[in-house]
PDB file of the backbone (N, CA, C, O) and the ligand in Angstrom, with CONECT records:
HET     ZN  A 101       1
ATOM      1  N   MET A   1     -37.066  13.917  -8.029  1.00  0.00           N
ATOM      2  CA  MET A   1     -36.685  14.160  -6.529  1.00  0.00           C
ATOM      3  C   MET A   1     -35.944  12.919  -6.145  1.00  0.00           C
ATOM      4  O   MET A   1     -36.473  11.841  -6.416  1.00  0.00           O
ATOM      5  N   MET A   2     -34.831  12.941  -5.571  1.00  0.00           N
ATOM      6  CA  MET A   2     -34.240  11.926  -4.939  1.00  0.00           C
ATOM      7  C   MET A   2     -34.644  11.658  -3.309  1.00  0.00           C
ATOM      8  O   MET A   2     -34.604  12.584  -2.499  1.00  0.00           O
ATOM      9  N   THR A   3     -34.963  10.541  -3.003  1.00  0.00           N
ATOM     10  CA  THR A   3     -35.537  10.562  -1.621  1.00  0.00           C
ATOM     11  C   THR A   3     -34.650   9.601  -0.964  1.00  0.00           C
ATOM     12  O   THR A   3     -33.937   8.828  -1.604  1.00  0.00           O
ATOM     13  N   ASN A   4     -34.699   9.654   0.458  1.00  0.00           N
ATOM     14  CA  ASN A   4     -33.918   8.519   1.396  1.00  0.00           C
ATOM     15  C   ASN A   4     -32.347   9.000   1.064  1.00  0.00           C
ATOM     16  O   ASN A   4     -31.522   8.114   1.290  1.00  0.00           O
ATOM     17  N   LEU A   5     -31.957   9.909   0.705  1.00  0.00           N
ATOM     18  CA  LEU A   5     -30.406  10.294   0.525  1.00  0.00           C
ATOM     19  C   LEU A   5     -29.935  11.295   1.533  1.00  0.00           C
ATOM     20  O   LEU A   5     -30.585  12.324   1.718  1.00  0.00           O
ATOM     21  N   GLU A   6     -28.911  11.059   2.147  1.00  0.00           N
ATOM     22  CA  GLU A   6     -28.171  12.129   2.835  1.00  0.00           C
ATOM     23  C   GLU A   6     -27.265  12.988   2.275  1.00  0.00           C
ATOM     24  O   GLU A   6     -26.257  12.443   1.824  1.00  0.00           O
ATOM     25  N   PRO A   7     -27.341  14.191   2.176  1.00  0.00           N
ATOM     26  CA  PRO A   7     -26.203  14.964   1.535  1.00  0.00           C
ATOM     27  C   PRO A   7     -24.908  14.720   2.035  1.00  0.00           C
ATOM     28  O   PRO A   7     -24.856  14.449   3.234  1.00  0.00           O
ATOM     29  N   MET A   8     -23.852  14.751   1.404  1.00  0.00           N
ATOM     30  CA  MET A   8     -22.441  14.596   1.951  1.00  0.00           C
ATOM     31  C   MET A   8     -21.775  15.726   1.758  1.00  0.00           C
ATOM     32  O   MET A   8     -22.085  16.514   0.865  1.00  0.00           O
ATOM     33  N   ALA A   9     -20.732  15.925   2.631  1.00  0.00           N
ATOM     34  CA  ALA A   9     -20.001  17.137   2.552  1.00  0.00           C
ATOM     35  C   ALA A   9     -18.475  16.918   2.897  1.00  0.00           C
ATOM     36  O   ALA A   9     -18.180  15.904   3.529  1.00  0.00           O
ATOM     37  N   CYS A  10     -17.599  17.706   2.563  1.00  0.00           N
ATOM     38  CA  CYS A  10     -16.220  17.533   2.567  1.00  0.00           C
ATOM     39  C   CYS A  10     -15.885  17.404   4.222  1.00  0.00           C
ATOM     40  O   CYS A  10     -16.490  18.174   4.967  1.00  0.00           O
ATOM     41  N   GLY A  11     -15.050  16.564   4.729  1.00  0.00           N
ATOM     42  CA  GLY A  11     -14.782  16.483   6.079  1.00  0.00           C
ATOM     43  C   GLY A  11     -13.920  17.386   6.666  1.00  0.00           C
ATOM     44  O   GLY A  11     -13.795  17.533   7.881  1.00  0.00           O
ATOM     45  N   ASN A  12     -13.226  18.092   5.667  1.00  0.00           N
ATOM     46  CA  ASN A  12     -12.393  19.077   6.025  1.00  0.00           C
ATOM     47  C   ASN A  12     -12.876  20.537   6.330  1.00  0.00           C
ATOM     48  O   ASN A  12     -12.706  21.231   7.332  1.00  0.00           O
ATOM     49  N   CYS A  13     -13.529  20.786   5.161  1.00  0.00           N
ATOM     50  CA  CYS A  13     -13.998  22.234   5.115  1.00  0.00           C
ATOM     51  C   CYS A  13     -15.711  22.349   5.032  1.00  0.00           C
ATOM     52  O   CYS A  13     -16.289  23.435   5.033  1.00  0.00           O
ATOM     53  N   GLY A  14     -16.386  21.070   4.964  1.00  0.00           N
ATOM     54  CA  GLY A  14     -17.759  21.186   4.999  1.00  0.00           C
ATOM     55  C   GLY A  14     -18.392  21.656   3.658  1.00  0.00           C
ATOM     56  O   GLY A  14     -19.612  21.784   3.563  1.00  0.00           O
ATOM     57  N   HIS A  15     -17.589  21.900   2.671  1.00  0.00           N
ATOM     58  CA  HIS A  15     -18.296  22.207   1.323  1.00  0.00           C
ATOM     59  C   HIS A  15     -18.850  21.171   0.734  1.00  0.00           C
ATOM     60  O   HIS A  15     -18.439  20.031   0.952  1.00  0.00           O
ATOM     61  N   GLY A  16     -19.884  21.439  -0.112  1.00  0.00           N
ATOM     62  CA  GLY A  16     -20.813  20.085  -0.544  1.00  0.00           C
ATOM     63  C   GLY A  16     -20.626  19.824  -2.117  1.00  0.00           C
ATOM     64  O   GLY A  16     -21.341  18.972  -2.644  1.00  0.00           O
ATOM     65  N   LEU A  17     -19.743  20.490  -2.837  1.00  0.00           N
ATOM     66  CA  LEU A  17     -19.526  20.277  -4.242  1.00  0.00           C
ATOM     67  C   LEU A  17     -18.154  19.546  -4.551  1.00  0.00           C
ATOM     68  O   LEU A  17     -17.115  19.936  -4.018  1.00  0.00           O
ATOM     69  N   PHE A  18     -18.179  18.624  -5.303  1.00  0.00           N
ATOM     70  CA  PHE A  18     -17.059  17.803  -5.642  1.00  0.00           C
ATOM     71  C   PHE A  18     -16.844  17.627  -7.110  1.00  0.00           C
ATOM     72  O   PHE A  18     -17.772  17.640  -7.918  1.00  0.00           O
ATOM     73  N   ARG A  19     -15.545  17.458  -7.438  1.00  0.00           N
ATOM     74  CA  ARG A  19     -15.087  16.889  -8.776  1.00  0.00           C
ATOM     75  C   ARG A  19     -14.899  15.379  -8.677  1.00  0.00           C
ATOM     76  O   ARG A  19     -14.231  14.925  -7.749  1.00  0.00           O
ATOM     77  N   MET A  20     -15.525  14.478  -9.701  1.00  0.00           N
ATOM     78  CA  MET A  20     -15.467  13.241  -9.488  1.00  0.00           C
ATOM     79  C   MET A  20     -14.407  12.492 -10.520  1.00  0.00           C
ATOM     80  O   MET A  20     -14.512  12.748 -11.719  1.00  0.00           O
ATOM     81  N   TYR A  21     -13.392  11.573 -10.064  1.00  0.00           N
ATOM     82  CA  TYR A  21     -12.559  10.964 -11.101  1.00  0.00           C
ATOM     83  C   TYR A  21     -12.612   9.676 -10.892  1.00  0.00           C
ATOM     84  O   TYR A  21     -12.809   9.259  -9.751  1.00  0.00           O
ATOM     85  N   SER A  22     -12.437   8.771 -12.021  1.00  0.00           N
ATOM     86  CA  SER A  22     -12.441   7.410 -11.667  1.00  0.00           C
ATOM     87  C   SER A  22     -11.052   6.927 -12.177  1.00  0.00           C
ATOM     88  O   SER A  22     -10.456   7.330 -13.176  1.00  0.00           O
ATOM     89  N   ALA A  23     -10.678   6.019 -11.320  1.00  0.00           N
ATOM     90  CA  ALA A  23      -9.286   5.200 -11.552  1.00  0.00           C
ATOM     91  C   ALA A  23      -9.497   3.741 -11.742  1.00  0.00           C
ATOM     92  O   ALA A  23      -9.704   2.972 -10.804  1.00  0.00           O
ATOM     93  N   GLN A  24      -9.439   3.401 -12.939  1.00  0.00           N
ATOM     94  CA  GLN A  24      -9.670   2.026 -13.082  1.00  0.00           C
ATOM     95  C   GLN A  24      -8.225   1.149 -12.840  1.00  0.00           C
ATOM     96  O   GLN A  24      -7.238   1.299 -13.560  1.00  0.00           O
ATOM     97  N   ARG A  25      -8.289   0.249 -11.740  1.00  0.00           N
ATOM     98  CA  ARG A  25      -7.087  -0.384 -11.283  1.00  0.00           C
ATOM     99  C   ARG A  25      -7.689  -1.901 -11.085  1.00  0.00           C
ATOM    100  O   ARG A  25      -8.527  -2.090 -10.203  1.00  0.00           O
ATOM    101  N   GLU A  26      -7.318  -2.793 -11.781  1.00  0.00           N
ATOM    102  CA  GLU A  26      -7.644  -4.063 -11.709  1.00  0.00           C
ATOM    103  C   GLU A  26      -7.398  -4.505 -10.368  1.00  0.00           C
ATOM    104  O   GLU A  26      -6.357  -4.155  -9.811  1.00  0.00           O
ATOM    105  N   PRO A  27      -8.316  -5.306  -9.725  1.00  0.00           N
ATOM    106  CA  PRO A  27      -9.419  -5.858 -10.259  1.00  0.00           C
ATOM    107  C   PRO A  27     -10.758  -5.059 -10.095  1.00  0.00           C
ATOM    108  O   PRO A  27     -11.844  -5.510 -10.460  1.00  0.00           O
ATOM    109  N   SER A  28     -10.585  -3.834  -9.513  1.00  0.00           N
ATOM    110  CA  SER A  28     -11.844  -3.024  -9.139  1.00  0.00           C
ATOM    111  C   SER A  28     -11.648  -1.511  -9.603  1.00  0.00           C
ATOM    112  O   SER A  28     -10.584  -0.986  -9.932  1.00  0.00           O
ATOM    113  N   LEU A  29     -12.695  -1.028  -9.564  1.00  0.00           N
ATOM    114  CA  LEU A  29     -12.785   0.606  -9.984  1.00  0.00           C
ATOM    115  C   LEU A  29     -12.735   1.371  -8.849  1.00  0.00           C
ATOM    116  O   LEU A  29     -13.503   1.010  -7.958  1.00  0.00           O
ATOM    117  N   LYS A  30     -12.050   2.323  -8.631  1.00  0.00           N
ATOM    118  CA  LYS A  30     -12.020   3.362  -7.508  1.00  0.00           C
ATOM    119  C   LYS A  30     -12.593   4.670  -8.062  1.00  0.00           C
ATOM    120  O   LYS A  30     -12.431   5.008  -9.234  1.00  0.00           O
ATOM    121  N   LEU A  31     -13.286   5.402  -7.140  1.00  0.00           N
ATOM    122  CA  LEU A  31     -13.780   6.718  -7.640  1.00  0.00           C
ATOM    123  C   LEU A  31     -12.908   7.662  -6.526  1.00  0.00           C
ATOM    124  O   LEU A  31     -12.507   7.302  -5.419  1.00  0.00           O
ATOM    125  N   VAL A  32     -12.761   8.851  -7.110  1.00  0.00           N
ATOM    126  CA  VAL A  32     -11.975   9.862  -6.232  1.00  0.00           C
ATOM    127  C   VAL A  32     -12.839  11.128  -6.326  1.00  0.00           C
ATOM    128  O   VAL A  32     -12.948  11.707  -7.407  1.00  0.00           O
ATOM    129  N   ALA A  33     -13.449  11.567  -5.230  1.00  0.00           N
ATOM    130  CA  ALA A  33     -14.062  12.846  -5.094  1.00  0.00           C
ATOM    131  C   ALA A  33     -13.154  13.803  -4.562  1.00  0.00           C
ATOM    132  O   ALA A  33     -12.598  13.562  -3.491  1.00  0.00           O
ATOM    133  N   GLN A  34     -12.893  15.071  -5.301  1.00  0.00           N
ATOM    134  CA  GLN A  34     -12.194  16.051  -4.938  1.00  0.00           C
ATOM    135  C   GLN A  34     -12.995  17.164  -4.402  1.00  0.00           C
ATOM    136  O   GLN A  34     -13.871  17.634  -5.129  1.00  0.00           O
ATOM    137  N   CYS A  35     -12.808  17.644  -3.223  1.00  0.00           N
ATOM    138  CA  CYS A  35     -13.484  19.001  -2.817  1.00  0.00           C
ATOM    139  C   CYS A  35     -13.169  20.105  -3.673  1.00  0.00           C
ATOM    140  O   CYS A  35     -12.005  20.429  -3.908  1.00  0.00           O
ATOM    141  N   ASN A  36     -14.382  20.821  -4.251  1.00  0.00           N
ATOM    142  CA  ASN A  36     -14.057  22.051  -5.099  1.00  0.00           C
ATOM    143  C   ASN A  36     -13.457  23.040  -4.379  1.00  0.00           C
ATOM    144  O   ASN A  36     -12.840  23.886  -5.026  1.00  0.00           O
ATOM    145  N   LYS A  37     -13.499  23.151  -2.987  1.00  0.00           N
ATOM    146  CA  LYS A  37     -13.021  24.214  -2.158  1.00  0.00           C
ATOM    147  C   LYS A  37     -11.761  24.084  -1.728  1.00  0.00           C
ATOM    148  O   LYS A  37     -10.997  24.996  -2.043  1.00  0.00           O
ATOM    149  N   CYS A  38     -11.233  22.980  -0.938  1.00  0.00           N
ATOM    150  CA  CYS A  38     -10.119  22.863  -0.276  1.00  0.00           C
ATOM    151  C   CYS A  38      -9.333  21.688  -1.011  1.00  0.00           C
ATOM    152  O   CYS A  38      -8.236  21.378  -0.545  1.00  0.00           O
ATOM    153  N   ARG A  39      -9.773  21.079  -2.021  1.00  0.00           N
ATOM    154  CA  ARG A  39      -9.023  19.936  -2.777  1.00  0.00           C
ATOM    155  C   ARG A  39      -8.785  18.863  -2.040  1.00  0.00           C
ATOM    156  O   ARG A  39      -7.958  18.042  -2.438  1.00  0.00           O
ATOM    157  N   SER A  40      -9.399  18.698  -0.956  1.00  0.00           N
ATOM    158  CA  SER A  40      -9.322  17.388  -0.267  1.00  0.00           C
ATOM    159  C   SER A  40      -9.890  16.301  -1.021  1.00  0.00           C
ATOM    160  O   SER A  40     -10.895  16.545  -1.689  1.00  0.00           O
ATOM    161  N   THR A  41      -9.323  14.943  -1.022  1.00  0.00           N
ATOM    162  CA  THR A  41      -9.825  14.024  -1.830  1.00  0.00           C
ATOM    163  C   THR A  41     -10.296  13.000  -0.950  1.00  0.00           C
ATOM    164  O   THR A  41      -9.806  12.950   0.179  1.00  0.00           O
ATOM    165  N   SER A  42     -11.255  12.097  -1.326  1.00  0.00           N
ATOM    166  CA  SER A  42     -11.686  10.838  -0.938  1.00  0.00           C
ATOM    167  C   SER A  42     -11.720   9.966  -1.768  1.00  0.00           C
ATOM    168  O   SER A  42     -12.184  10.215  -2.881  1.00  0.00           O
ATOM    169  N   ILE A  43     -11.231   8.689  -1.443  1.00  0.00           N
ATOM    170  CA  ILE A  43     -11.084   7.434  -2.201  1.00  0.00           C
ATOM    171  C   ILE A  43     -12.442   6.738  -2.024  1.00  0.00           C
ATOM    172  O   ILE A  43     -12.902   6.631  -0.888  1.00  0.00           O
ATOM    173  N   ILE A  44     -13.059   6.292  -3.011  1.00  0.00           N
ATOM    174  CA  ILE A  44     -14.337   5.480  -2.719  1.00  0.00           C
ATOM    175  C   ILE A  44     -14.166   4.052  -3.552  1.00  0.00           C
ATOM    176  O   ILE A  44     -14.043   4.076  -4.777  1.00  0.00           O
ATOM    177  N   GLU A  45     -14.167   3.004  -2.924  1.00  0.00           N
ATOM    178  CA  GLU A  45     -13.842   1.767  -3.524  1.00  0.00           C
ATOM    179  C   GLU A  45     -14.514   0.730  -2.754  1.00  0.00           C
ATOM    180  O   GLU A  45     -14.611   0.838  -1.532  1.00  0.00           O
ATOM    181  N   PRO A  46     -15.073  -0.451  -3.507  1.00  0.00           N
ATOM    182  CA  PRO A  46     -15.623  -1.451  -2.827  1.00  0.00           C
ATOM    183  C   PRO A  46     -14.637  -2.379  -1.984  1.00  0.00           C
ATOM    184  O   PRO A  46     -13.509  -2.660  -2.388  1.00  0.00           O
ATOM    185  N   ALA A  47     -15.125  -2.794  -0.869  1.00  0.00           N
ATOM    186  CA  ALA A  47     -14.330  -3.579  -0.016  1.00  0.00           C
ATOM    187  C   ALA A  47     -14.822  -5.016  -0.166  1.00  0.00           C
ATOM    188  O   ALA A  47     -16.025  -5.273  -0.120  1.00  0.00           O
ATOM    189  N   PRO A  48     -13.921  -5.919  -0.340  1.00  0.00           N
ATOM    190  CA  PRO A  48     -14.355  -7.374  -0.551  1.00  0.00           C
ATOM    191  C   PRO A  48     -15.334  -7.852   0.471  1.00  0.00           C
ATOM    192  O   PRO A  48     -15.381  -7.505   1.651  1.00  0.00           O
ATOM    193  N   ALA A  49     -16.077  -8.664  -0.124  1.00  0.00           N
ATOM    194  CA  ALA A  49     -17.232  -9.151   0.759  1.00  0.00           C
ATOM    195  C   ALA A  49     -16.607 -10.327   1.738  1.00  0.00           C
ATOM    196  O   ALA A  49     -15.771 -11.129   1.322  1.00  0.00           O
ATOM    197  N   ALA A  50     -17.069 -10.331   2.968  1.00  0.00           N
ATOM    198  CA  ALA A  50     -16.520 -11.488   3.849  1.00  0.00           C
ATOM    199  C   ALA A  50     -17.703 -12.299   4.455  1.00  0.00           C
ATOM    200  O   ALA A  50     -18.674 -11.679   4.890  1.00  0.00           O
ATOM    201  N   LEU A  51     -17.667 -13.556   4.499  1.00  0.00           N
ATOM    202  CA  LEU A  51     -18.433 -14.472   5.055  1.00  0.00           C
ATOM    203  C   LEU A  51     -18.176 -14.587   6.431  1.00  0.00           C
ATOM    204  O   LEU A  51     -17.037 -14.719   6.878  1.00  0.00           O
ATOM    205  N   GLN A  52     -19.383 -14.534   7.250  1.00  0.00           N
ATOM    206  CA  GLN A  52     -19.070 -14.895   8.579  1.00  0.00           C
ATOM    207  C   GLN A  52     -20.099 -16.055   9.049  1.00  0.00           C
ATOM    208  O   GLN A  52     -21.314 -15.977   8.872  1.00  0.00           O
ATOM    209  N   ILE A  53     -19.461 -17.106   9.653  1.00  0.00           N
ATOM    210  CA  ILE A  53     -20.376 -18.036  10.049  1.00  0.00           C
ATOM    211  C   ILE A  53     -20.624 -18.179  11.622  1.00  0.00           C
ATOM    212  O   ILE A  53     -19.684 -18.247  12.414  1.00  0.00           O
ATOM    213  N   GLU A  54     -21.794 -18.214  11.961  1.00  0.00           N
ATOM    214  CA  GLU A  54     -22.167 -18.037  13.351  1.00  0.00           C
ATOM    215  C   GLU A  54     -23.020 -19.332  13.878  1.00  0.00           C
ATOM    216  O   GLU A  54     -23.653 -20.054  13.108  1.00  0.00           O
ATOM    217  N   PHE A  55     -22.957 -19.512  15.183  1.00  0.00           N
ATOM    218  CA  PHE A  55     -23.948 -20.607  15.659  1.00  0.00           C
ATOM    219  C   PHE A  55     -25.331 -20.304  15.309  1.00  0.00           C
ATOM    220  O   PHE A  55     -25.815 -19.185  15.480  1.00  0.00           O
ATOM    221  N   GLY A  56     -26.078 -21.457  14.740  1.00  0.00           N
ATOM    222  CA  GLY A  56     -27.450 -21.309  14.653  1.00  0.00           C
ATOM    223  C   GLY A  56     -28.150 -21.739  15.956  1.00  0.00           C
ATOM    224  O   GLY A  56     -27.566 -22.266  16.903  1.00  0.00           O
ATOM    225  N   GLU A  57     -29.431 -21.464  15.904  1.00  0.00           N
ATOM    226  CA  GLU A  57     -30.340 -21.865  17.105  1.00  0.00           C
ATOM    227  C   GLU A  57     -29.911 -23.470  17.370  1.00  0.00           C
ATOM    228  O   GLU A  57     -29.591 -24.219  16.446  1.00  0.00           O
ATOM    229  N   HIS A  58     -29.955 -23.868  18.758  1.00  0.00           N
ATOM    230  CA  HIS A  58     -29.857 -25.109  19.207  1.00  0.00           C
ATOM    231  C   HIS A  58     -28.489 -25.924  18.507  1.00  0.00           C
ATOM    232  O   HIS A  58     -28.556 -27.093  18.128  1.00  0.00           O
ATOM    233  N   SER A  59     -27.566 -25.296  18.437  1.00  0.00           N
ATOM    234  CA  SER A  59     -26.294 -25.738  17.580  1.00  0.00           C
ATOM    235  C   SER A  59     -24.973 -25.938  18.622  1.00  0.00           C
ATOM    236  O   SER A  59     -24.405 -24.973  19.134  1.00  0.00           O
ATOM    237  N   ASP A  60     -24.660 -27.050  18.804  1.00  0.00           N
ATOM    238  CA  ASP A  60     -23.266 -27.314  19.520  1.00  0.00           C
ATOM    239  C   ASP A  60     -22.079 -26.986  18.751  1.00  0.00           C
ATOM    240  O   ASP A  60     -20.972 -26.764  19.243  1.00  0.00           O
ATOM    241  N   GLY A  61     -22.418 -26.963  17.314  1.00  0.00           N
ATOM    242  CA  GLY A  61     -21.224 -26.722  16.577  1.00  0.00           C
ATOM    243  C   GLY A  61     -21.646 -25.949  15.296  1.00  0.00           C
ATOM    244  O   GLY A  61     -22.844 -25.812  15.048  1.00  0.00           O
ATOM    245  N   ARG A  62     -20.692 -25.443  14.480  1.00  0.00           N
ATOM    246  CA  ARG A  62     -21.118 -24.804  13.301  1.00  0.00           C
ATOM    247  C   ARG A  62     -20.122 -25.172  12.136  1.00  0.00           C
ATOM    248  O   ARG A  62     -19.136 -25.883  12.331  1.00  0.00           O
ATOM    249  N   LEU A  63     -20.425 -24.676  11.007  1.00  0.00           N
ATOM    250  CA  LEU A  63     -19.476 -25.060   9.959  1.00  0.00           C
ATOM    251  C   LEU A  63     -18.182 -24.524  10.136  1.00  0.00           C
ATOM    252  O   LEU A  63     -18.019 -23.364  10.514  1.00  0.00           O
ATOM    253  N   CYS A  64     -17.142 -25.387   9.858  1.00  0.00           N
ATOM    254  CA  CYS A  64     -15.666 -24.918   9.920  1.00  0.00           C
ATOM    255  C   CYS A  64     -14.915 -25.796   8.924  1.00  0.00           C
ATOM    256  O   CYS A  64     -15.356 -26.816   8.394  1.00  0.00           O
ATOM    257  N   CYS A  65     -13.638 -25.212   8.740  1.00  0.00           N
ATOM    258  CA  CYS A  65     -12.820 -25.893   7.582  1.00  0.00           C
ATOM    259  C   CYS A  65     -12.144 -27.134   8.229  1.00  0.00           C
ATOM    260  O   CYS A  65     -11.687 -27.026   9.367  1.00  0.00           O
ATOM    261  N   MET A  66     -12.071 -28.181   7.626  1.00  0.00           N
ATOM    262  CA  MET A  66     -11.579 -29.474   8.003  1.00  0.00           C
ATOM    263  C   MET A  66     -10.206 -29.658   7.451  1.00  0.00           C
ATOM    264  O   MET A  66     -10.098 -29.977   6.267  1.00  0.00           O
ATOM    265  N   ARG A  67      -9.030 -29.471   8.271  1.00  0.00           N
ATOM    266  CA  ARG A  67      -7.823 -29.539   7.704  1.00  0.00           C
ATOM    267  C   ARG A  67      -7.217 -30.945   8.096  1.00  0.00           C
ATOM    268  O   ARG A  67      -7.408 -31.444   9.205  1.00  0.00           O
ATOM    269  N   PRO A  68      -6.555 -31.478   7.209  1.00  0.00           N
ATOM    270  CA  PRO A  68      -6.198 -32.876   7.581  1.00  0.00           C
ATOM    271  C   PRO A  68      -4.929 -32.871   8.518  1.00  0.00           C
ATOM    272  O   PRO A  68      -4.052 -32.029   8.327  1.00  0.00           O
ATOM    273  N   THR A  69      -4.826 -33.792   9.516  1.00  0.00           N
ATOM    274  CA  THR A  69      -3.792 -33.736  10.456  1.00  0.00           C
ATOM    275  C   THR A  69      -2.564 -34.514  10.011  1.00  0.00           C
ATOM    276  O   THR A  69      -2.821 -35.423   9.222  1.00  0.00           O
ATOM    277  N   GLY A  70      -1.421 -34.375  10.308  1.00  0.00           N
ATOM    278  CA  GLY A  70      -0.207 -35.047  10.010  1.00  0.00           C
ATOM    279  C   GLY A  70      -0.157 -36.309  10.303  1.00  0.00           C
ATOM    280  O   GLY A  70       0.865 -36.956  10.073  1.00  0.00           O
TER     281      GLY A  70
HETATM  282 ZN    ZN A 101     -13.206  20.781   1.355  1.00  0.00          ZN2+
END
């Protein structure tokens, strides 16, 4: 039994069964879920990670990129 999972459904018709396809395209793998009822498709792919640098406690500055000035 799987726990802590939410069932997913088609956003168009509400059906809950899908056919899954994989589309290998460099540099990442995509998955396509096609609704068994209305044939709507959803593309599932990883998003590139992004770093965010915020001010820490008691900081007047934070890390930044130093670009040489002309
Ligand atoms: Zn559907």
